[in-house]
KEKE-406962 format. One record per residue (C-alpha): residue number from 1; x, y, z; residue in one letter. Coordinates in steps of 0.2 Angstrom, whole numbers. Example, Ala and Ser with C-alpha at 12.3 -4.5 7.8 and 13.67 -1.06 7.14 Angstrom:
<node resi="1" u="62" v="-22" w="39" resn="A"/>
<node resi="2" u="68" v="-5" w="36" resn="S"/>
//
This chain:
<node resi="1" u="12" v="334" w="287" resn="M"/>
<node resi="2" u="-3" v="336" w="298" resn="F"/>
<node resi="3" u="-3" v="345" w="315" resn="V"/>
<node resi="4" u="-18" v="343" w="326" resn="V"/>
<node resi="5" u="-19" v="360" w="337" resn="T"/>
<node resi="6" u="-29" v="359" w="353" resn="P"/>
<node resi="7" u="-43" v="369" w="345" resn="A"/>
<node resi="8" u="-47" v="357" w="333" resn="Y"/>
<node resi="9" u="-45" v="342" w="345" resn="A"/>
<node resi="10" u="-58" v="349" w="354" resn="E"/>
<node resi="11" u="-70" v="353" w="340" resn="S"/>
<node resi="12" u="-82" v="337" w="335" resn="N"/>
<node resi="13" u="-80" v="333" w="315" resn="P"/>
<node resi="14" u="-95" v="323" w="314" resn="T"/>
<node resi="15" u="-106" v="337" w="323" resn="E"/>
<node resi="16" u="-122" v="342" w="312" resn="G"/>
<node resi="17" u="-121" v="326" w="301" resn="T"/>
<node resi="18" u="-133" v="317" w="312" resn="H"/>
<node resi="19" u="-146" v="329" w="310" resn="S"/>
<node resi="20" u="-144" v="326" w="291" resn="E"/>
<node resi="21" u="-143" v="307" w="291" resn="T"/>
<node resi="22" u="-159" v="307" w="304" resn="E"/>
<node resi="23" u="-170" v="318" w="293" resn="S"/>
<node resi="24" u="-166" v="306" w="277" resn="F"/>
<node resi="25" u="-169" v="292" w="288" resn="A"/>
<node resi="26" u="-186" v="302" w="294" resn="G"/>
<node resi="27" u="-191" v="301" w="276" resn="E"/>
<node resi="28" u="-189" v="283" w="272" resn="S"/>
<node resi="29" u="-198" v="277" w="287" resn="H"/>
<node resi="30" u="-214" v="286" w="282" resn="V"/>
<node resi="31" u="-219" v="274" w="269" resn="S"/>
<node resi="32" u="-211" v="260" w="278" resn="G"/>
<node resi="33" u="-213" v="248" w="260" resn="V"/>
<node resi="34" u="-198" v="242" w="247" resn="F"/>
<node resi="35" u="-202" v="254" w="234" resn="P"/>
<node resi="36" u="-203" v="240" w="222" resn="P"/>
<node resi="37" u="-216" v="232" w="232" resn="F"/>
<node resi="38" u="-226" v="249" w="233" resn="D"/>
<node resi="39" u="-244" v="246" w="228" resn="S"/>
<node resi="40" u="-245" v="266" w="222" resn="S"/>
<node resi="41" u="-232" v="263" w="210" resn="T"/>
<node resi="42" u="-236" v="247" w="202" resn="F"/>
<node resi="43" u="-245" v="258" w="187" resn="A"/>
<node resi="44" u="-229" v="266" w="182" resn="S"/>
<node resi="45" u="-220" v="250" w="184" resn="Q"/>
<node resi="46" u="-231" v="241" w="174" resn="L"/>
<node resi="47" u="-229" v="254" w="161" resn="L"/>
<node resi="48" u="-211" v="255" w="161" resn="W"/>
<node resi="49" u="-212" v="236" w="161" resn="L"/>
<node resi="50" u="-221" v="236" w="145" resn="A"/>
<node resi="51" u="-210" v="248" w="137" resn="I"/>
<node resi="52" u="-192" v="240" w="142" resn="T"/>
<node resi="53" u="-201" v="224" w="135" resn="F"/>
<node resi="54" u="-207" v="231" w="119" resn="G"/>
<node resi="55" u="-190" v="238" w="116" resn="L"/>
<node resi="56" u="-182" v="224" w="120" resn="F"/>
<node resi="57" u="-194" v="213" w="110" resn="Y"/>
<node resi="58" u="-191" v="224" w="94" resn="L"/>
<node resi="59" u="-172" v="224" w="99" resn="L"/>
<node resi="60" u="-173" v="204" w="98" resn="M"/>
<node resi="61" u="-185" v="202" w="84" resn="S"/>
<node resi="62" u="-176" v="215" w="71" resn="K"/>
<node resi="63" u="-157" v="215" w="75" resn="V"/>
<node resi="64" u="-152" v="201" w="87" resn="I"/>
<node resi="65" u="-162" v="185" w="80" resn="V"/>
<node resi="66" u="-159" v="189" w="61" resn="P"/>
<node resi="67" u="-140" v="189" w="66" resn="R"/>
<node resi="68" u="-140" v="174" w="75" resn="I"/>
<node resi="69" u="-151" v="166" w="60" resn="G"/>
<node resi="70" u="-140" v="173" w="48" resn="G"/>
<node resi="71" u="-124" v="164" w="57" resn="I"/>
<node resi="72" u="-133" v="148" w="59" resn="L"/>
<node resi="73" u="-139" v="148" w="40" resn="E"/>
<node resi="74" u="-121" v="152" w="36" resn="H"/>
<node resi="75" u="-113" v="138" w="47" resn="R"/>
<node resi="76" u="-127" v="126" w="42" resn="R"/>
<node resi="77" u="-121" v="130" w="25" resn="D"/>
<node resi="78" u="-102" v="130" w="28" resn="R"/>
<node resi="79" u="-105" v="114" w="35" resn="I"/>
<node resi="80" u="-116" v="105" w="20" resn="A"/>
<node resi="81" u="-101" v="113" w="11" resn="Q"/>
<node resi="82" u="-87" v="104" w="20" resn="D"/>
<node resi="83" u="-98" v="88" w="22" resn="L"/>
<node resi="84" u="-101" v="89" w="1" resn="D"/>
<node resi="85" u="-80" v="92" w="0" resn="E"/>
<node resi="86" u="-77" v="78" w="10" resn="A"/>
<node resi="87" u="-88" v="68" w="1" resn="N"/>
<node resi="88" u="-80" v="71" w="-15" resn="R"/>
<node resi="89" u="-62" v="70" w="-7" resn="L"/>
<node resi="90" u="-68" v="52" w="-3" resn="K"/>
<node resi="91" u="-74" v="48" w="-20" resn="E"/>
<node resi="92" u="-60" v="54" w="-28" resn="E"/>
<node resi="93" u="-49" v="44" w="-15" resn="A"/>
<node resi="94" u="-60" v="29" w="-19" resn="D"/>
<node resi="95" u="-58" v="32" w="-39" resn="N"/>
<node resi="96" u="-39" v="34" w="-37" resn="A"/>
<node resi="97" u="-37" v="19" w="-27" resn="I"/>
<node resi="98" u="-48" v="10" w="-38" resn="A"/>
<node resi="99" u="-37" v="15" w="-52" resn="A"/>
<node resi="100" u="-22" v="10" w="-42" resn="Y"/>
<node resi="101" u="-29" v="-7" w="-41" resn="E"/>
<node resi="102" u="-32" v="-9" w="-58" resn="Q"/>
<node resi="103" u="-15" v="-3" w="-65" resn="E"/>
<node resi="104" u="-7" v="-13" w="-54" resn="L"/>
<node resi="105" u="-17" v="-29" w="-59" resn="A"/>
<node resi="106" u="-12" v="-26" w="-76" resn="D"/>
<node resi="107" u="5" v="-24" w="-71" resn="A"/>
<node resi="108" u="3" v="-41" w="-64" resn="R"/>
<node resi="109" u="-5" v="-48" w="-79" resn="K"/>
<node resi="110" u="8" v="-39" w="-90" resn="K"/>
<node resi="111" u="21" v="-45" w="-78" resn="A"/>
<node resi="112" u="15" v="-64" w="-80" resn="A"/>
<node resi="113" u="15" v="-62" w="-100" resn="A"/>
<node resi="114" u="32" v="-57" w="-101" resn="I"/>
<node resi="115" u="37" v="-71" w="-88" resn="A"/>
<node resi="116" u="26" v="-84" w="-96" resn="E"/>
<node resi="117" u="35" v="-77" w="-113" resn="A"/>
<node resi="118" u="53" v="-77" w="-108" resn="A"/>
<node resi="119" u="50" v="-94" w="-103" resn="R"/>
<node resi="120" u="43" v="-101" w="-119" resn="E"/>
<node resi="121" u="55" v="-93" w="-129" resn="K"/>
<node resi="122" u="70" v="-100" w="-114" resn="A"/>
<node resi="123" u="61" v="-117" w="-116" resn="K"/>
<node resi="124" u="60" v="-116" w="-138" resn="S"/>
<node resi="125" u="78" v="-109" w="-138" resn="A"/>
<node resi="126" u="83" v="-126" w="-124" resn="A"/>
<node resi="127" u="73" v="-136" w="-137" resn="E"/>
<node resi="128" u="83" v="-131" w="-151" resn="A"/>
<node resi="129" u="97" v="-133" w="-145" resn="E"/>
<node resi="130" u="93" v="-152" w="-138" resn="R"/>
<node resi="131" u="88" v="-156" w="-155" resn="A"/>
<node resi="132" u="105" v="-149" w="-163" resn="S"/>
<node resi="133" u="116" v="-156" w="-150" resn="T"/>
<node resi="134" u="106" v="-171" w="-153" resn="E"/>
<node resi="135" u="109" v="-171" w="-172" resn="A"/>
<node resi="136" u="125" v="-168" w="-172" resn="E"/>
<node resi="137" u="129" v="-183" w="-159" resn="L"/>
<node resi="138" u="116" v="-194" w="-169" resn="A"/>
<node resi="139" u="128" v="-188" w="-185" resn="S"/>
<node resi="140" u="143" v="-193" w="-175" resn="K"/>
<node resi="141" u="137" v="-210" w="-169" resn="M"/>
<node resi="142" u="132" v="-214" w="-187" resn="A"/>
<node resi="143" u="151" v="-209" w="-192" resn="D"/>
<node resi="144" u="157" v="-219" w="-177" resn="A"/>
<node resi="145" u="147" v="-234" w="-183" resn="E"/>
<node resi="146" u="151" v="-233" w="-200" resn="K"/>
<node resi="147" u="170" v="-232" w="-193" resn="S"/>
<node resi="148" u="168" v="-247" w="-182" resn="I"/>
<node resi="149" u="158" v="-255" w="-197" resn="A"/>
<node resi="150" u="171" v="-253" w="-209" resn="G"/>
<node resi="151" u="185" v="-256" w="-195" resn="I"/>
<node resi="152" u="175" v="-272" w="-192" resn="K"/>
<node resi="153" u="175" v="-278" w="-208" resn="T"/>
<node resi="154" u="193" v="-275" w="-212" resn="K"/>
<node resi="155" u="197" v="-283" w="-194" resn="A"/>
<node resi="156" u="186" v="-299" w="-199" resn="L"/>
<node resi="157" u="193" v="-301" w="-218" resn="A"/>
<node resi="158" u="210" v="-298" w="-210" resn="D"/>
<node resi="159" u="205" v="-311" w="-196" resn="V"/>
<node resi="160" u="205" v="-323" w="-210" resn="D"/>
<node resi="161" u="223" v="-318" w="-216" resn="T"/>
<node resi="162" u="230" v="-315" w="-198" resn="I"/>
<node resi="163" u="224" v="-333" w="-193" resn="A"/>
<node resi="164" u="231" v="-341" w="-208" resn="E"/>
<node resi="165" u="249" v="-332" w="-204" resn="D"/>
<node resi="166" u="246" v="-338" w="-186" resn="A"/>
<node resi="167" u="240" v="-355" w="-190" resn="A"/>
<node resi="168" u="255" v="-358" w="-205" resn="S"/>
<node resi="169" u="269" v="-352" w="-190" resn="D"/>
<node resi="170" u="261" v="-362" w="-176" resn="V"/>
<node resi="171" u="263" v="-377" w="-187" resn="V"/>
<node resi="172" u="280" v="-372" w="-191" resn="K"/>
<node resi="173" u="286" v="-371" w="-174" resn="H"/>
<node resi="174" u="275" v="-385" w="-166" resn="L"/>
<node resi="175" u="277" v="-397" w="-179" resn="L"/>
<node resi="176" u="292" v="-391" w="-187" resn="G"/>
<node resi="177" u="285" v="-394" w="-204" resn="G"/>
<node resi="178" u="278" v="-384" w="-218" resn="T"/>
<node resi="179" u="257" v="-382" w="-224" resn="V"/>
<node resi="180" u="253" v="-373" w="-238" resn="T"/>
<node resi="181" u="242" v="-360" w="-238" resn="K"/>
<node resi="182" u="228" v="-368" w="-246" resn="A"/>
<node resi="183" u="228" v="-383" w="-232" resn="E"/>
<node resi="184" u="228" v="-368" w="-219" resn="V"/>
<node resi="185" u="213" v="-360" w="-225" resn="A"/>
<node resi="186" u="203" v="-373" w="-228" resn="A"/>
<node resi="187" u="205" v="-378" w="-209" resn="A"/>
<node resi="188" u="201" v="-360" w="-202" resn="I"/>
<node resi="189" u="187" v="-361" w="-213" resn="R"/>
<node resi="190" u="180" v="-378" w="-205" resn="A"/>
<node resi="191" u="185" v="-371" w="-187" resn="V"/>
<node resi="192" u="175" v="-355" w="-190" resn="S"/>
<node resi="193" u="160" v="-362" w="-198" resn="G"/>
<node resi="194" u="161" v="-354" w="-216" resn="N"/>
//
């Protein structure tokens, strides 16, 4: 804690500062010109400007510009490599797509050939089966026609006998008389036109 005594309060702490400020201010007001615009210091200012510019130029030309140029060159090379890599990958992708399309076309042709072969095989098997069935049916038809012809021949041969028997029975029942077999056979032949 700070205690202010009456003797300290009566004393002036800024006493003596005015004189120093006044003396400093008095010196600056002597020339009255802003120092960079003072013509008496132009020669030294131009000398320091030339020295600073020269050092800055050397620093730029020997250190900063080569580094920036190296960075730009590295980036240009990197971009060129990336573009070359992208082109190479694009060509590989195009080649892969072309190979895929070719393989797909070959697979489709192969599938079509397999389907055609299967269709031809099934068609020839069906033709063979049809021909076999037709041959079997033709054989059965020939056997049936032979059997029918035999039955027809036998039936026709028996028709005369049956007709003779029936005619003799009809004459016997209707007329009450008997007729010889030769007379009945002659009558049947006359009616049938043989």
